[in-house]
CHARMM internal coordinates of N, CA and C (Angstrom, degrees):
IC EDIT
DIST 1 N 1 CA 1.4598
DIST 1 CA 1 C 1.5178
ANGL 1 N 1 CA 1 C 109.86
DIST 1 C 2 N 1.2885
ANGL 1 CA 1 C 2 N 116.02
DIHE 1 N 1 CA 1 C 2 N 144.43
DIST 2 N 2 CA 1.4556
ANGL 1 C 2 N 2 CA 121.98
DIHE 1 CA 1 C 2 N 2 CA -178.99
DIST 2 CA 2 C 1.5235
ANGL 2 N 2 CA 2 C 110.39
DIHE 1 C 2 N 2 CA 2 C -72.17
DIST 2 C 3 N 1.3355
ANGL 2 CA 2 C 3 N 115.65
DIHE 2 N 2 CA 2 C 3 N 157.21
DIST 3 N 3 CA 1.4644
ANGL 2 C 3 N 3 CA 120.35
DIHE 2 CA 2 C 3 N 3 CA -176.40
DIST 3 CA 3 C 1.5215
ANGL 3 N 3 CA 3 C 113.75
DIHE 2 C 3 N 3 CA 3 C -90.41
DIST 3 C 4 N 1.3183
ANGL 3 CA 3 C 4 N 117.64
DIHE 3 N 3 CA 3 C 4 N -33.26
DIST 4 N 4 CA 1.4643
ANGL 3 C 4 N 4 CA 119.89
DIHE 3 CA 3 C 4 N 4 CA -171.53
DIST 4 CA 4 C 1.5139
ANGL 4 N 4 CA 4 C 111.61
DIHE 3 C 4 N 4 CA 4 C -130.03
DIST 4 C 5 N 1.3179
ANGL 4 CA 4 C 5 N 114.05
DIHE 4 N 4 CA 4 C 5 N 156.53
DIST 5 N 5 CA 1.4540
ANGL 4 C 5 N 5 CA 121.43
DIHE 4 CA 4 C 5 N 5 CA 174.45
DIST 5 CA 5 C 1.5087
ANGL 5 N 5 CA 5 C 109.09
DIHE 4 C 5 N 5 CA 5 C -118.04
DIST 5 C 6 N 1.3132
ANGL 5 CA 5 C 6 N 116.18
DIHE 5 N 5 CA 5 C 6 N 136.01
DIST 6 N 6 CA 1.4627
ANGL 5 C 6 N 6 CA 122.30
DIHE 5 CA 5 C 6 N 6 CA 176.95
DIST 6 CA 6 C 1.5218
ANGL 6 N 6 CA 6 C 108.17
DIHE 5 C 6 N 6 CA 6 C -108.00
DIST 6 C 7 N 1.3218
ANGL 6 CA 6 C 7 N 116.58
DIHE 6 N 6 CA 6 C 7 N 123.36
DIST 7 N 7 CA 1.4587
ANGL 6 C 7 N 7 CA 121.19
DIHE 6 CA 6 C 7 N 7 CA 177.51
DIST 7 CA 7 C 1.5231
ANGL 7 N 7 CA 7 C 108.40
DIHE 6 C 7 N 7 CA 7 C -70.94
DIST 7 C 8 N 1.3335
ANGL 7 CA 7 C 8 N 116.69
DIHE 7 N 7 CA 7 C 8 N 122.68
DIST 8 N 8 CA 1.4680
ANGL 7 C 8 N 8 CA 119.20
DIHE 7 CA 7 C 8 N 8 CA -178.58
DIST 8 CA 8 C 1.5274
ANGL 8 N 8 CA 8 C 113.31
DIHE 7 C 8 N 8 CA 8 C -114.55
DIST 8 C 9 N 1.3458
ANGL 8 CA 8 C 9 N 117.94
DIHE 8 N 8 CA 8 C 9 N -17.25
DIST 9 N 9 CA 1.4607
ANGL 8 C 9 N 9 CA 119.58
DIHE 8 CA 8 C 9 N 9 CA 178.73
DIST 9 CA 9 C 1.5161
ANGL 9 N 9 CA 9 C 110.55
DIHE 8 C 9 N 9 CA 9 C -160.68
DIST 9 C 10 N 1.3294
ANGL 9 CA 9 C 10 N 114.93
DIHE 9 N 9 CA 9 C 10 N 148.44
DIST 10 N 10 CA 1.4580
ANGL 9 C 10 N 10 CA 122.48
DIHE 9 CA 9 C 10 N 10 CA 177.40
DIST 10 CA 10 C 1.5208
ANGL 10 N 10 CA 10 C 108.15
DIHE 9 C 10 N 10 CA 10 C -140.73
DIST 10 C 11 N 1.3334
ANGL 10 CA 10 C 11 N 115.89
DIHE 10 N 10 CA 10 C 11 N 139.45
DIST 11 N 11 CA 1.4641
ANGL 10 C 11 N 11 CA 120.63
DIHE 10 CA 10 C 11 N 11 CA 178.15
DIST 11 CA 11 C 1.5183
ANGL 11 N 11 CA 11 C 108.73
DIHE 10 C 11 N 11 CA 11 C -143.97
DIST 11 C 12 N 1.3282
ANGL 11 CA 11 C 12 N 116.88
DIHE 11 N 11 CA 11 C 12 N 128.47
DIST 12 N 12 CA 1.4545
ANGL 11 C 12 N 12 CA 122.07
DIHE 11 CA 11 C 12 N 12 CA 175.51
DIST 12 CA 12 C 1.5219
ANGL 12 N 12 CA 12 C 108.49
DIHE 11 C 12 N 12 CA 12 C -97.63
DIST 12 C 13 N 1.3253
ANGL 12 CA 12 C 13 N 115.97
DIHE 12 N 12 CA 12 C 13 N 129.58
DIST 13 N 13 CA 1.4578
ANGL 12 C 13 N 13 CA 121.33
DIHE 12 CA 12 C 13 N 13 CA -177.94
DIST 13 CA 13 C 1.5225
ANGL 13 N 13 CA 13 C 109.91
DIHE 12 C 13 N 13 CA 13 C -132.34
DIST 13 C 14 N 1.3131
ANGL 13 CA 13 C 14 N 115.33
DIHE 13 N 13 CA 13 C 14 N 165.88
DIST 14 N 14 CA 1.4545
ANGL 13 C 14 N 14 CA 122.23
DIHE 13 CA 13 C 14 N 14 CA 175.98
DIST 14 CA 14 C 1.5330
ANGL 14 N 14 CA 14 C 109.30
DIHE 13 C 14 N 14 CA 14 C -61.06
DIST 14 C 15 N 1.3150
ANGL 14 CA 14 C 15 N 116.19
DIHE 14 N 14 CA 14 C 15 N 144.00
DIST 15 N 15 CA 1.4613
ANGL 14 C 15 N 15 CA 122.19
DIHE 14 CA 14 C 15 N 15 CA -179.37
DIST 15 CA 15 C 1.5316
ANGL 15 N 15 CA 15 C 110.54
DIHE 14 C 15 N 15 CA 15 C -56.20
DIST 15 C 16 N 1.3183
ANGL 15 CA 15 C 16 N 115.00
DIHE 15 N 15 CA 15 C 16 N 132.84
DIST 16 N 16 CA 1.4596
ANGL 15 C 16 N 16 CA 122.74
DIHE 15 CA 15 C 16 N 16 CA 176.00
DIST 16 CA 16 C 1.5248
ANGL 16 N 16 CA 16 C 107.32
DIHE 15 C 16 N 16 CA 16 C -134.00
DIST 16 C 17 N 1.3028
ANGL 16 CA 16 C 17 N 116.16
DIHE 16 N 16 CA 16 C 17 N 118.81
DIST 17 N 17 CA 1.4693
ANGL 16 C 17 N 17 CA 122.51
DIHE 16 CA 16 C 17 N 17 CA -171.32
DIST 17 CA 17 C 1.5260
ANGL 17 N 17 CA 17 C 113.97
DIHE 16 C 17 N 17 CA 17 C -55.03
DIST 17 C 18 N 1.3052
ANGL 17 CA 17 C 18 N 118.05
DIHE 17 N 17 CA 17 C 18 N -35.06
DIST 18 N 18 CA 1.4639
ANGL 17 C 18 N 18 CA 121.09
DIHE 17 CA 17 C 18 N 18 CA -176.35
DIST 18 CA 18 C 1.5211
ANGL 18 N 18 CA 18 C 113.64
DIHE 17 C 18 N 18 CA 18 C -105.40
DIST 18 C 19 N 1.3176
ANGL 18 CA 18 C 19 N 117.16
DIHE 18 N 18 CA 18 C 19 N 24.16
DIST 19 N 19 CA 1.4704
ANGL 18 C 19 N 19 CA 120.36
DIHE 18 CA 18 C 19 N 19 CA -179.37
DIST 19 CA 19 C 1.5287
ANGL 19 N 19 CA 19 C 111.36
DIHE 18 C 19 N 19 CA 19 C -60.86
DIST 19 C 20 N 1.3181
ANGL 19 CA 19 C 20 N 117.73
DIHE 19 N 19 CA 19 C 20 N -31.19
DIST 20 N 20 CA 1.4637
ANGL 19 C 20 N 20 CA 119.89
DIHE 19 CA 19 C 20 N 20 CA 179.32
DIST 20 CA 20 C 1.5317
ANGL 20 N 20 CA 20 C 110.76
DIHE 19 C 20 N 20 CA 20 C -59.04
DIST 20 C 21 N 1.3224
ANGL 20 CA 20 C 21 N 118.96
DIHE 20 N 20 CA 20 C 21 N -30.00
DIST 21 N 21 CA 1.4571
ANGL 20 C 21 N 21 CA 122.10
DIHE 20 CA 20 C 21 N 21 CA 177.67
DIST 21 CA 21 C 1.5409
ANGL 21 N 21 CA 21 C 110.73
DIHE 20 C 21 N 21 CA 21 C -68.47
DIST 21 C 22 N 1.3240
ANGL 21 CA 21 C 22 N 116.29
DIHE 21 N 21 CA 21 C 22 N -37.82
DIST 22 N 22 CA 1.4597
ANGL 21 C 22 N 22 CA 120.68
DIHE 21 CA 21 C 22 N 22 CA 177.15
DIST 22 CA 22 C 1.5256
ANGL 22 N 22 CA 22 C 110.23
DIHE 21 C 22 N 22 CA 22 C -65.32
DIST 22 C 23 N 1.3359
ANGL 22 CA 22 C 23 N 116.44
DIHE 22 N 22 CA 22 C 23 N -45.32
DIST 23 N 23 CA 1.4626
ANGL 22 C 23 N 23 CA 121.26
DIHE 22 CA 22 C 23 N 23 CA 179.64
DIST 23 CA 23 C 1.5268
ANGL 23 N 23 CA 23 C 110.48
DIHE 22 C 23 N 23 CA 23 C -62.66
DIST 23 C 24 N 1.3119
ANGL 23 CA 23 C 24 N 116.98
DIHE 23 N 23 CA 23 C 24 N -42.67
DIST 24 N 24 CA 1.4665
ANGL 23 C 24 N 24 CA 121.17
DIHE 23 CA 23 C 24 N 24 CA 178.06
DIST 24 CA 24 C 1.5279
ANGL 24 N 24 CA 24 C 110.79
DIHE 23 C 24 N 24 CA 24 C -61.37
DIST 24 C 25 N 1.3331
ANGL 24 CA 24 C 25 N 116.76
DIHE 24 N 24 CA 24 C 25 N -44.04
DIST 25 N 25 CA 1.4589
ANGL 24 C 25 N 25 CA 122.04
DIHE 24 CA 24 C 25 N 25 CA 177.73
DIST 25 CA 25 C 1.5392
ANGL 25 N 25 CA 25 C 110.99
DIHE 24 C 25 N 25 CA 25 C -59.44
DIST 25 C 26 N 1.3164
ANGL 25 CA 25 C 26 N 116.59
DIHE 25 N 25 CA 25 C 26 N -46.35
DIST 26 N 26 CA 1.4629
ANGL 25 C 26 N 26 CA 120.38
DIHE 25 CA 25 C 26 N 26 CA 179.88
DIST 26 CA 26 C 1.5217
ANGL 26 N 26 CA 26 C 111.72
DIHE 25 C 26 N 26 CA 26 C -62.81
DIST 26 C 27 N 1.3244
ANGL 26 CA 26 C 27 N 117.25
DIHE 26 N 26 CA 26 C 27 N -44.42
DIST 27 N 27 CA 1.4669
ANGL 26 C 27 N 27 CA 120.37
DIHE 26 CA 26 C 27 N 27 CA 179.47
DIST 27 CA 27 C 1.5188
ANGL 27 N 27 CA 27 C 112.00
DIHE 26 C 27 N 27 CA 27 C -63.34
DIST 27 C 28 N 1.3169
ANGL 27 CA 27 C 28 N 117.88
DIHE 27 N 27 CA 27 C 28 N -40.21
DIST 28 N 28 CA 1.4594
ANGL 27 C 28 N 28 CA 121.02
DIHE 27 CA 27 C 28 N 28 CA 179.97
DIST 28 CA 28 C 1.5200
ANGL 28 N 28 CA 28 C 112.62
DIHE 27 C 28 N 28 CA 28 C -68.34
DIST 28 C 29 N 1.3239
ANGL 28 CA 28 C 29 N 117.22
DIHE 28 N 28 CA 28 C 29 N -33.46
DIST 29 N 29 CA 1.4586
ANGL 28 C 29 N 29 CA 120.22
DIHE 28 CA 28 C 29 N 29 CA -173.95
DIST 29 CA 29 C 1.5266
ANGL 29 N 29 CA 29 C 114.94
DIHE 28 C 29 N 29 CA 29 C -99.35
DIST 29 C 30 N 1.3187
ANGL 29 CA 29 C 30 N 117.39
DIHE 29 N 29 CA 29 C 30 N -18.67
DIST 30 N 30 CA 1.4665
ANGL 29 C 30 N 30 CA 119.73
DIHE 29 CA 29 C 30 N 30 CA -178.94
DIST 30 CA 30 C 1.5287
ANGL 30 N 30 CA 30 C 113.12
DIHE 29 C 30 N 30 CA 30 C -116.45
DIST 30 C 31 N 1.3046
ANGL 30 CA 30 C 31 N 117.28
DIHE 30 N 30 CA 30 C 31 N 2.43
DIST 31 N 31 CA 1.4626
ANGL 30 C 31 N 31 CA 121.32
DIHE 30 CA 30 C 31 N 31 CA 179.42
DIST 31 CA 31 C 1.5245
ANGL 31 N 31 CA 31 C 112.57
DIHE 30 C 31 N 31 CA 31 C -60.15
DIST 31 C 32 N 1.3185
ANGL 31 CA 31 C 32 N 117.24
DIHE 31 N 31 CA 31 C 32 N -31.41
DIST 32 N 32 CA 1.4635
ANGL 31 C 32 N 32 CA 120.50
DIHE 31 CA 31 C 32 N 32 CA 179.33
DIST 32 CA 32 C 1.5295
ANGL 32 N 32 CA 32 C 112.74
DIHE 31 C 32 N 32 CA 32 C -68.06
DIST 32 C 33 N 1.3265
ANGL 32 CA 32 C 33 N 117.26
DIHE 32 N 32 CA 32 C 33 N -11.76
DIST 33 N 33 CA 1.4703
ANGL 32 C 33 N 33 CA 122.86
DIHE 32 CA 32 C 33 N 33 CA 176.04
DIST 33 CA 33 C 1.5160
ANGL 33 N 33 CA 33 C 111.68
DIHE 32 C 33 N 33 CA 33 C -96.32
DIST 33 C 34 N 1.3337
ANGL 33 CA 33 C 34 N 116.51
DIHE 33 N 33 CA 33 C 34 N 15.00
DIST 34 N 34 CA 1.4727
ANGL 33 C 34 N 34 CA 123.47
DIHE 33 CA 33 C 34 N 34 CA -179.54
DIST 34 CA 34 C 1.5162
ANGL 34 N 34 CA 34 C 112.29
DIHE 33 C 34 N 34 CA 34 C 63.00
DIST 34 C 35 N 1.3215
ANGL 34 CA 34 C 35 N 117.43
DIHE 34 N 34 CA 34 C 35 N 31.28
DIST 35 N 35 CA 1.4628
ANGL 34 C 35 N 35 CA 122.29
DIHE 34 CA 34 C 35 N 35 CA 175.91
DIST 35 CA 35 C 1.5178
ANGL 35 N 35 CA 35 C 109.32
DIHE 34 C 35 N 35 CA 35 C -108.85
DIST 35 C 36 N 1.3227
ANGL 35 CA 35 C 36 N 115.09
DIHE 35 N 35 CA 35 C 36 N 141.17
DIST 36 N 36 CA 1.4630
ANGL 35 C 36 N 36 CA 121.92
DIHE 35 CA 35 C 36 N 36 CA 176.92
DIST 36 CA 36 C 1.5244
ANGL 36 N 36 CA 36 C 106.89
DIHE 35 C 36 N 36 CA 36 C -129.53
DIST 36 C 37 N 1.3171
ANGL 36 CA 36 C 37 N 116.66
DIHE 36 N 36 CA 36 C 37 N 132.09
DIST 37 N 37 CA 1.4540
ANGL 36 C 37 N 37 CA 122.76
DIHE 36 CA 36 C 37 N 37 CA -179.12
DIST 37 CA 37 C 1.5102
ANGL 37 N 37 CA 37 C 109.10
DIHE 36 C 37 N 37 CA 37 C -109.40
DIST 37 C 38 N 1.3190
ANGL 37 CA 37 C 38 N 116.13
DIHE 37 N 37 CA 37 C 38 N 138.34
DIST 38 N 38 CA 1.4491
ANGL 37 C 38 N 38 CA 121.53
DIHE 37 CA 37 C 38 N 38 CA 179.33
DIST 38 CA 38 C 1.5177
ANGL 38 N 38 CA 38 C 110.14
DIHE 37 C 38 N 38 CA 38 C -132.98
DIST 38 C 39 N 1.3241
ANGL 38 CA 38 C 39 N 114.94
DIHE 38 N 38 CA 38 C 39 N 164.14
DIST 39 N 39 CA 1.4590
ANGL 38 C 39 N 39 CA 120.05
DIHE 38 CA 38 C 39 N 39 CA -178.84
DIST 39 CA 39 C 1.5232
ANGL 39 N 39 CA 39 C 108.91
DIHE 38 C 39 N 39 CA 39 C -140.78
DIST 39 C 40 N 1.3168
ANGL 39 CA 39 C 40 N 114.81
DIHE 39 N 39 CA 39 C 40 N 140.74
DIST 40 N 40 CA 1.4579
ANGL 39 C 40 N 40 CA 122.12
DIHE 39 CA 39 C 40 N 40 CA 173.59
DIST 40 CA 40 C 1.5151
ANGL 40 N 40 CA 40 C 106.90
DIHE 39 C 40 N 40 CA 40 C -122.45
DIST 40 C 41 N 1.3193
ANGL 40 CA 40 C 41 N 116.04
DIHE 40 N 40 CA 40 C 41 N 133.44
DIST 41 N 41 CA 1.4594
ANGL 40 C 41 N 41 CA 119.81
DIHE 40 CA 40 C 41 N 41 CA 179.30
DIST 41 CA 41 C 1.5186
ANGL 41 N 41 CA 41 C 109.90
DIHE 40 C 41 N 41 CA 41 C -99.25
DIST 41 C 42 N 1.3014
ANGL 41 CA 41 C 42 N 115.91
DIHE 41 N 41 CA 41 C 42 N 133.28
DIST 42 N 42 CA 1.4488
ANGL 41 C 42 N 42 CA 123.07
DIHE 41 CA 41 C 42 N 42 CA 171.59
DIST 42 CA 42 C 1.5195
ANGL 42 N 42 CA 42 C 107.69
DIHE 41 C 42 N 42 CA 42 C -115.00
DIST 42 C 43 N 1.2973
ANGL 42 CA 42 C 43 N 117.01
DIHE 42 N 42 CA 42 C 43 N -175.43
DIST 43 N 43 CA 1.4574
ANGL 42 C 43 N 43 CA 122.03
DIHE 42 CA 42 C 43 N 43 CA -175.73
DIST 43 CA 43 C 1.5384
ANGL 43 N 43 CA 43 C 112.52
DIHE 42 C 43 N 43 CA 43 C -53.00
DIST 43 C 44 N 1.3090
ANGL 43 CA 43 C 44 N 117.53
DIHE 43 N 43 CA 43 C 44 N -53.53
DIST 44 N 44 CA 1.4703
ANGL 43 C 44 N 44 CA 120.75
DIHE 43 CA 43 C 44 N 44 CA -178.66
DIST 44 CA 44 C 1.5208
ANGL 44 N 44 CA 44 C 112.68
DIHE 43 C 44 N 44 CA 44 C -133.55
DIST 44 C 45 N 1.3258
ANGL 44 CA 44 C 45 N 116.43
DIHE 44 N 44 CA 44 C 45 N 20.32
DIST 45 N 45 CA 1.4660
ANGL 44 C 45 N 45 CA 120.65
DIHE 44 CA 44 C 45 N 45 CA 177.37
DIST 45 CA 45 C 1.5243
ANGL 45 N 45 CA 45 C 110.31
DIHE 44 C 45 N 45 CA 45 C -141.75
DIST 45 C 46 N 1.2953
ANGL 45 CA 45 C 46 N 114.85
DIHE 45 N 45 CA 45 C 46 N 165.71
DIST 46 N 46 CA 1.4674
ANGL 45 C 46 N 46 CA 123.19
DIHE 45 CA 45 C 46 N 46 CA 169.90
DIST 46 CA 46 C 1.5200
ANGL 46 N 46 CA 46 C 107.84
DIHE 45 C 46 N 46 CA 46 C -118.81
DIST 46 C 47 N 1.3036
ANGL 46 CA 46 C 47 N 116.40
DIHE 46 N 46 CA 46 C 47 N 147.58
DIST 47 N 47 CA 1.4544
ANGL 46 C 47 N 47 CA 121.67
DIHE 46 CA 46 C 47 N 47 CA 171.03
DIST 47 CA 47 C 1.5266
ANGL 47 N 47 CA 47 C 106.29
DIHE 46 C 47 N 47 CA 47 C -115.28
DIST 47 C 48 N 1.3209
ANGL 47 CA 47 C 48 N 114.44
DIHE 47 N 47 CA 47 C 48 N 119.84
DIST 48 N 48 CA 1.4586
ANGL 47 C 48 N 48 CA 120.62
DIHE 47 CA 47 C 48 N 48 CA 179.14
DIST 48 CA 48 C 1.5303
ANGL 48 N 48 CA 48 C 107.63
DIHE 47 C 48 N 48 CA 48 C -99.05
DIST 48 C 49 N 1.3228
ANGL 48 CA 48 C 49 N 115.49
DIHE 48 N 48 CA 48 C 49 N 130.10
DIST 49 N 49 CA 1.4656
ANGL 48 C 49 N 49 CA 121.53
DIHE 48 CA 48 C 49 N 49 CA 178.79
DIST 49 CA 49 C 1.5192
ANGL 49 N 49 CA 49 C 108.88
DIHE 48 C 49 N 49 CA 49 C -117.44
DIST 49 C 50 N 1.3226
ANGL 49 CA 49 C 50 N 115.57
DIHE 49 N 49 CA 49 C 50 N 141.03
DIST 50 N 50 CA 1.4544
ANGL 49 C 50 N 50 CA 121.93
DIHE 49 CA 49 C 50 N 50 CA 174.47
DIST 50 CA 50 C 1.5167
ANGL 50 N 50 CA 50 C 107.39
DIHE 49 C 50 N 50 CA 50 C -118.36
DIST 50 C 51 N 1.3159
ANGL 50 CA 50 C 51 N 115.08
DIHE 50 N 50 CA 50 C 51 N 128.62
DIST 51 N 51 CA 1.4536
ANGL 50 C 51 N 51 CA 122.12
DIHE 50 CA 50 C 51 N 51 CA -179.22
DIST 51 CA 51 C 1.5278
ANGL 51 N 51 CA 51 C 110.02
DIHE 50 C 51 N 51 CA 51 C -119.07
DIST 51 C 52 N 1.3111
ANGL 51 CA 51 C 52 N 115.75
DIHE 51 N 51 CA 51 C 52 N 150.28
DIST 52 N 52 CA 1.4578
ANGL 51 C 52 N 52 CA 122.85
DIHE 51 CA 51 C 52 N 52 CA 174.95
DIST 52 CA 52 C 1.5152
ANGL 52 N 52 CA 52 C 106.56
DIHE 51 C 52 N 52 CA 52 C -113.53
DIST 52 C 53 N 1.3245
ANGL 52 CA 52 C 53 N 117.86
DIHE 52 N 52 CA 52 C 53 N 127.73
DIST 53 N 53 CA 1.4604
ANGL 52 C 53 N 53 CA 121.11
DIHE 52 CA 52 C 53 N 53 CA 176.49
DIST 53 CA 53 C 1.5163
ANGL 53 N 53 CA 53 C 109.65
DIHE 52 C 53 N 53 CA 53 C -71.55
DIST 53 C 54 N 1.3253
ANGL 53 CA 53 C 54 N 115.67
DIHE 53 N 53 CA 53 C 54 N 136.53
DIST 54 N 54 CA 1.4696
ANGL 53 C 54 N 54 CA 120.86
DIHE 53 CA 53 C 54 N 54 CA 178.78
DIST 54 CA 54 C 1.5083
ANGL 54 N 54 CA 54 C 110.35
DIHE 53 C 54 N 54 CA 54 C -95.68
END
COOR INIT
IC SEED 1 N 1 CA 1 C
IC BUILD
């Protein structure tokens, strides 16, 4: 397993209740490309982060 993650993209979007399902889907299907997707919840928005494993 890689030691570090490099943040390569961030996008703030309108809150979507099931966004965690999208992030889970992306991680399961694109993890083999050394990509990791994360999500941060704010009051009425989500911040989606894309990381590249080093």
